[in-house]
C-alpha positions, 0 to 999 in steps of 0.5 A, a space after each residue: 125689119 121693113 114693114 108696110 101696110 097696104 090698103 086695096 079699096 076695091 076689095 075692102 082689104 087692109 093688110 101688112 107685110 114685114 120683110 126681114 132676113 134671118 140667119 140661123 146659128 149653131 144654137 138656133 132651132 133645127 130647120 124641122 122645128 122652124 118649119 113646124 113653128 111656121 106651120 103652127 103660126 099660119 094655122 093659128 093666125 088664119 090669113 097669115 103667110 110666112 115665106 122664105 125665098 132666095 133674095 139674090 134677085 130681089 130688086 128692092 122692098 117694093 118688089 116684095 110688096 108688089 108680089 104680095 099685092 098681086 098674090 092677094 089680088 089673084 086669090 080674091 079675083 079667082 085668077 090664082 094659078 096655085 092653090 097655095 098663097 106661098 107658091 103664088 107669091 113666088 110666081 109673082 116674085 119671079 114674074 113668071 107663071 111657070 112654077 118650076 121656073 119661079 122656084 128655080 129663081 126664087 125658091 130656097 135651094 139645099 145650099 141655102 138650107 145647109 148654110 142656114 
């Protein structure tokens, strides 16, 4: 796992980002159970965000860290396009401001889910 703590002084904000790759095996949780677990964690830990995305076009870990930074900054400055941080993150990850285009590049596709 790659982790980084980030401080935004002008917003008096400190947060951490962890990047990890998971692969689901035959004996692992079903996708429905996994998504329910993620939803429960995000509800229980206010301010947390767990996001799955297609990593084929990721340049490096800084690419992900920058997308997190700009997502948080957009919400704090009220310039976010989406009302969901998860979707705003995908927009910054794709460096596009069109939701459909961003999801086409970095969203999970059914092939990713069927391959676990």
